[in-house]
Structure formats: C-alpha cells, structure tokens
N, CA and C of each residue as an Amber inpcrd file, in Angstrom:
protein
   336
 112.5730000  92.2910000 106.0550000 111.6500000  92.7200000 105.4660000
 111.5800000  94.2900000 105.3450000 111.2380000  94.6960000 104.1040000
 111.7180000  96.2310000 103.4790000 110.2910000  96.9940000 103.7390000
 110.2890000  97.9370000 104.5000000 109.1060000  98.9040000 104.4030000
 109.3850000 100.3530000 104.0260000 108.5000000 100.8550000 103.4790000
 108.3640000 102.2510000 102.9860000 108.0160000 103.4680000 103.8450000
 108.5600000 104.3250000 103.8160000 108.3420000 105.6860000 104.8460000
 107.9910000 106.6520000 103.8160000 107.1780000 107.2510000 103.8960000
 106.7070000 108.7690000 103.0450000 107.4830000 109.8610000 103.8950000
 108.1830000 110.5660000 103.1670000 108.9520000 112.0880000 103.3200000
 107.9030000 113.0160000 102.9620000 108.0220000 114.2030000 103.7000000
 107.1750000 115.4100000 103.6220000 107.5950000 115.8560000 102.0430000
 108.6620000 115.8020000 101.3690000 109.1920000 115.9610000 100.3020000
 108.8610000 115.6370000  98.9880000 107.7480000 114.4160000  99.4230000
 107.3300000 113.6530000  98.1810000 108.1480000 112.5790000  97.7720000
 109.1060000 112.6060000  98.3440000 110.2710000 111.4460000  98.4470000
 109.9840000 110.3500000  99.2030000 110.3890000 109.0260000  98.9450000
 110.0330000 107.8910000  99.6390000 111.3050000 107.4130000 100.2780000
 111.5350000 106.7930000 101.1470000 112.9080000 106.1340000 101.4110000
 112.3900000 104.4620000 101.7560000 113.2680000 103.9150000 101.1570000
 113.2050000 102.5860000 101.4170000 114.4450000 102.1880000 102.3220000
 113.8290000 101.3160000 103.0990000 114.8230000 100.9980000 104.1930000
 114.5390000  99.5370000 104.7390000 115.5750000  98.9020000 104.8590000
 115.7430000  97.3880000 105.5050000 115.3680000  97.3620000 106.8290000
 114.7520000  96.3940000 107.4680000 114.4010000  96.2560000 108.9390000
 115.4040000  96.5560000 109.5590000 116.5280000  96.1550000 109.4610000
 117.9160000  96.4830000 110.1670000 118.6190000  97.7270000 109.9800000
 117.8790000  98.5100000 108.9910000 118.3040000  99.8380000 108.7510000
 119.9430000  99.9740000 108.4730000 120.3390000  98.8360000 107.4930000
 121.6630000  99.0510000 107.0840000 121.8140000 100.0560000 106.1340000
 120.8370000 100.4690000 105.0770000 120.9060000 101.4660000 104.3730000
 119.8180000 101.8680000 103.8400000 119.9390000 102.9770000 103.1250000
 118.6580000 103.8520000 102.4740000 118.7460000 103.9950000 101.2370000
 117.5700000 103.9290000 100.3820000 117.6660000 104.2300000  98.9320000
 116.7850000 105.4020000  98.5910000 116.5990000 106.5570000  98.4140000
 115.7300000 107.5610000  97.9240000 115.2210000 107.3070000  96.5930000
 113.8670000 107.3020000  96.7620000 113.4340000 107.2140000  95.2670000
 112.3170000 108.5030000  95.1370000 112.4640000 108.7340000  94.0040000
 111.3500000 110.0230000  93.7720000 110.1040000 109.6050000  93.4170000
 109.3040000 110.2830000  93.3870000 107.9320000 109.5330000  93.0440000
 107.4750000 109.9620000  91.5410000 107.1730000 108.9940000  90.8330000
 107.1100000 108.9300000  89.5690000 105.8170000 109.7750000  89.0620000
 106.0800000 110.2980000  87.9210000 104.5500000 111.1120000  87.3260000
 104.0340000 109.8310000  86.4470000 102.3520000 109.8390000  86.8520000
 101.6210000 108.8130000  86.1970000 101.0820000 109.6940000  84.7440000
 100.1050000 108.9000000  84.5740000  99.5430000 108.9910000  83.1580000
  98.5020000 110.1140000  83.5390000  98.1720000 110.3800000  84.7860000
  97.0120000 111.2570000  85.3050000  97.7310000 112.7040000  85.1380000
  98.8350000 112.5290000  85.6860000  99.8550000 114.0690000  85.5960000
 100.0170000 114.3260000  84.2690000 100.2560000 113.7400000  83.5170000
 100.6210000 114.0180000  82.1760000  99.2130000 114.4960000  81.4900000
  98.1890000 113.8050000  81.5300000  96.8600000 114.1110000  80.9540000
  96.6500000 115.8010000  81.5720000  96.8370000 115.9660000  82.6680000
  96.1980000 117.1360000  83.3690000  97.2980000 118.2470000  82.6980000
  98.4850000 117.8490000  82.3990000  99.5320000 118.6920000  81.6350000
  98.9380000 119.3210000  80.2030000  98.5270000 117.8680000  79.7430000
  98.2300000 118.1060000  78.2060000  96.8100000 119.1320000  78.1770000
  95.6790000 118.9030000  79.2540000  94.6620000 119.7180000  79.3530000
  95.0460000 121.0140000  79.4070000  95.7870000 121.3990000  80.3300000
  96.1970000 122.7600000  80.6800000  96.8750000 123.4700000  79.5640000
  97.6710000 122.6810000  78.5770000  98.4180000 123.1090000  77.4510000
  97.4510000 123.6930000  76.4160000  96.3810000 122.7730000  76.3300000
  95.3100000 123.3540000  75.3430000  94.0360000 124.2890000  75.8070000
  94.1830000 124.2960000  77.0310000  93.2370000 125.6230000  77.8080000
  93.6970000 126.8070000  77.7390000  95.0530000 126.7600000  78.3880000
  95.5340000 128.2610000  78.4780000  95.5990000 129.3300000  77.0190000
  96.0480000 128.5910000  76.2230000  96.2860000 129.7110000  74.9490000
  94.6690000 129.9260000  74.5730000  93.7740000 129.2460000  74.7030000
  92.3670000 129.6680000  74.3680000  92.0190000 130.7660000  75.4940000
  92.3790000 131.1030000  76.3620000  92.2310000 132.1480000  77.5270000
  91.1560000 131.7040000  78.4260000  90.7420000 130.1480000  78.3950000
  89.8620000 129.6020000  79.2460000  90.3960000 129.5060000  80.4600000
  89.6780000 129.7960000  81.6020000  90.0800000 129.5720000  83.0510000
  89.5440000 128.2660000  83.3700000  89.8420000 127.5680000  84.6870000
  89.4250000 126.2360000  84.8100000  88.0860000 126.5380000  85.1420000
  87.5170000 127.4750000  85.7450000  86.0720000 127.7210000  86.3130000
  85.3850000 127.6980000  84.8290000  85.8270000 128.4430000  83.8890000
  85.0880000 128.2730000  82.4380000  84.9730000 127.2890000  81.8440000
  86.0930000 126.2450000  81.7980000  85.8890000 125.2740000  81.3630000
  85.1110000 124.3020000  82.0600000  85.2150000 124.0370000  83.2290000
  84.3050000 123.4210000  84.1170000  82.9620000 123.6810000  83.7840000
  82.4440000 124.9970000  83.7370000  81.0320000 125.4330000  83.3730000
  80.6290000 124.9280000  81.9580000  81.6540000 124.9410000  80.7920000
  81.3040000 124.4620000  79.7810000  81.0140000 122.7780000  79.7960000
  81.7470000 121.9740000  80.5070000  81.2420000 120.6120000  80.6280000
  80.4260000 120.2680000  81.8520000  80.0020000 121.2770000  82.4210000
  79.0110000 120.9830000  83.5590000  79.9710000 119.9590000  84.8000000
  80.6270000 120.2310000  85.0840000  81.5250000 120.0950000  86.2990000
  82.5300000 121.1870000  87.0240000  82.8990000 121.0660000  88.2280000
  83.2020000 122.2830000  88.8100000  84.6310000 122.5720000  88.5110000
  85.0030000 123.9410000  89.0710000  86.6800000 124.2940000  88.9630000
  87.3810000 123.3510000  89.7270000  86.7740000 123.1740000  90.8970000
  87.9930000 122.1630000  91.6620000  88.1570000 120.8440000  90.9780000
  86.9530000 120.4690000  90.3010000  87.3940000 119.1840000  89.7420000
  88.3580000 119.2830000  88.6920000  87.9960000 120.2260000  87.8200000
  89.1530000 120.6120000  86.7730000  90.5060000 120.6800000  87.0770000
  90.6900000 121.5650000  88.2900000  92.1290000 121.6200000  89.0330000
  92.5820000 120.2470000  89.2680000  91.8660000 119.4690000  90.0760000
  92.0720000 117.9530000  90.3410000  92.9130000 117.3270000  89.2410000
  91.9440000 117.4400000  88.2990000  92.5270000 116.7010000  87.2140000
  93.7800000 117.3230000  86.5100000  94.0020000 118.4720000  86.2250000
  94.9180000 119.2700000  85.8930000  96.2290000 118.7800000  86.5900000
  96.1970000 118.5730000  87.9190000  96.9840000 118.5760000  88.8220000
  97.3870000 117.1940000  89.2310000  96.9710000 116.2530000  88.4500000
  96.9190000 114.7520000  88.6670000  96.3790000 113.8470000  89.9400000
  95.6660000 114.6380000  90.5820000  95.1150000 114.0900000  91.7480000
  93.9210000 113.3470000  91.5410000  93.3250000 113.5780000  90.4630000
  92.1370000 112.5480000  90.0540000  92.1520000 112.5210000  88.4990000
  91.8170000 111.5030000  88.0560000  92.1250000 111.0490000  86.6870000
  90.5290000 110.9660000  86.2340000  90.2120000 111.5870000  85.0670000
  88.8190000 111.8410000  84.6940000  88.4970000 110.6200000  84.0900000
  87.0280000 110.4450000  83.9560000  86.4690000 109.3730000  83.6390000
  86.3310000 109.4640000  81.9890000  86.2300000 108.6390000  80.6980000
  86.4000000 108.5800000  79.3770000  85.4930000 109.6710000  78.9990000
  84.3250000 109.8090000  79.4560000  83.1710000 110.7290000  79.1330000
  83.6580000 112.0330000  79.2440000  84.3730000 112.3050000  80.5060000
  84.6620000 113.5430000  81.0020000  85.8770000 113.9000000  80.1760000
  87.0240000 113.0150000  79.8200000  88.0280000 113.3970000  79.1510000
  87.5110000 113.9190000  77.7310000  86.6570000 113.2970000  77.2200000
  85.8910000 113.4120000  75.9090000  85.4250000 114.8260000  76.0320000
  84.5190000 114.9740000  76.6830000  83.7630000 116.3670000  77.1340000
  84.8950000 117.6160000  77.2970000  85.6770000 117.2700000  77.6750000
  87.0820000 118.6420000  77.9260000  87.6520000 118.5240000  76.6240000
  87.9920000 117.5180000  75.8180000  88.5210000 117.3990000  74.4580000
  87.7240000 118.4860000  73.6010000  86.4380000 118.2240000  73.5720000
  85.3540000 118.9000000  72.6770000  85.5360000 120.3320000  73.1630000
  85.4090000 120.5740000  74.5530000  85.2890000 121.9990000  74.8900000
  86.5900000 122.6810000  74.5160000  87.5860000 122.0850000  74.3420000
  88.8010000 122.4700000  73.9940000  88.9540000 122.8120000  72.3200000
  88.0990000 121.8400000  71.7770000  88.5880000 122.1430000  70.2520000
  89.2110000 121.0390000  69.7260000  89.4860000 119.9770000  70.4410000
  90.6990000 119.2300000  70.0300000  90.1170000 117.5740000  70.1370000
  90.5010000 116.8910000  69.4240000  90.1280000 115.2040000  69.5180000
  90.6490000 114.7560000  70.9680000  90.1430000 113.7780000  71.3320000
  90.7890000 113.0340000  72.5850000  91.8110000 112.6040000  72.0720000
  92.2600000 111.9150000  70.9940000  93.5530000 111.4290000  70.7760000
  94.6250000 112.2710000  70.8410000  94.3620000 113.4210000  70.6780000
  95.4620000 114.5640000  70.7680000  95.7060000 114.9500000  72.2700000
  94.6230000 114.6640000  72.9310000  94.7740000 114.8270000  74.7020000
  95.6170000 113.6580000  74.9120000  95.3650000 112.4640000  74.6170000
  96.0180000 111.4720000  75.1630000  97.3070000 110.9020000  74.3890000
  98.0520000 111.8390000  73.6260000  98.9780000 111.2320000  72.7130000
 100.3850000 111.4940000  73.8020000 100.3080000 110.1780000  74.7250000
 101.2610000 109.9900000  75.7240000 102.8000000 110.2400000  75.2390000
 103.1770000 109.7720000  74.0410000 104.6990000 109.5680000  73.5600000
 104.6690000 111.2420000  73.0490000 103.8630000 111.8610000  72.5330000
 104.2880000 113.2500000  71.8540000 104.4440000 113.1580000  70.4910000
 104.1290000 111.9020000  69.9070000 104.6500000 111.4100000  68.2800000
 103.5240000 111.5200000  67.1530000 102.2990000 111.6940000  67.9370000
 101.1950000 111.7220000  67.2820000 101.1650000 110.2640000  66.3520000
 101.4650000 109.0300000  66.7570000 101.4580000 107.7990000  65.7910000
 100.0960000 107.4000000  66.3110000  99.0540000 107.9560000  65.4980000
  97.6580000 107.5580000  65.7000000  96.8730000 108.0140000  64.9000000
  95.7860000 107.4180000  64.6010000  94.9080000 107.8240000  63.7120000
  93.5130000 107.9950000  63.9480000  92.9620000 109.2280000  64.1830000
  91.7000000 109.2620000  64.3630000  90.6560000 109.0720000  63.5040000
  89.7690000 108.0550000  63.5100000  88.7420000 107.7480000  62.0890000
  87.5710000 109.2350000  62.3300000  87.2880000 109.5450000  63.2150000
  86.4330000 110.5720000  63.3070000  86.8720000 112.1230000  62.8340000
  88.0310000 112.4700000  62.7840000  88.5710000 113.7410000  62.5780000
  89.9140000 113.6590000  61.6670000  90.2970000 112.5380000  61.5250000
  91.5750000 112.1520000  60.6350000  92.8130000 112.9170000  61.2010000
  92.9860000 113.2770000  62.5610000  94.2730000 113.6240000  63.1810000
  95.1080000 112.6850000  63.3990000  96.3490000 112.9960000  63.5730000
  97.3680000 111.6940000  63.7630000  98.3570000 111.7710000  62.4780000
  99.3180000 110.8530000  62.5650000 100.3580000 110.7410000  61.5690000
 100.2970000 109.1050000  61.0280000  99.6720000 108.1870000  61.4520000
  99.6550000 106.9790000  60.8980000  98.5300000 106.8760000  59.8690000
C-alpha cells in the first residue's frame, strides 16, 4: 500500500510500504492560487493596499491576504465585491487561461 509523507519543503514523497523507491511530487497550484495572483495584479497598479481593499468591501486585510496567497478561496459574492472594488468585471478576474475567451453580457468585456 502506498502512503504520502509531507516534507517541510512543500513537496510530497510517495513511498511504497516496502520502501523500494521514492517519487517526488511538487505541490500543484490550484485555482485559488491563480485567483489570488490575479487579484494582486489588479490591486497593485491602483496603489491599493490589502488593508484598503478589505475596507472597501468590508472584510479584513488578513482575509485579503489569505485570498491572495491561495490559503482560502473567496465566495462568489466576495470575489464579485473584490472585482467591483478593483474596477474590473469578475470575468476578467476569473480568466483562468488568460485568453479572454468569454463574453460578459453586463460590460461586454472579453473576446467572444
């Protein structure tokens, strides 16, 4: 039977019960990490601190930090509030592949 051990370096080692071999796996980034990066990309050019953005939408700086670092994923309402506070459409924030292949009916952003 295989079991996973977590290493301090954020890598995991897959080992067999009999320890014949080890395979290192790097931790994959999830959508929350990507979303956090996108929020930060829109926030910084506006000169908004995490504290100021949090104040604008009624959540703490710590919550904004956790969202930006991928430690937590915001609810759809909070994600929409963040997008509005940043002056962008929520679809722009969630453009996961970076292609702009979407069409927002509210603001007409996107490429399709």
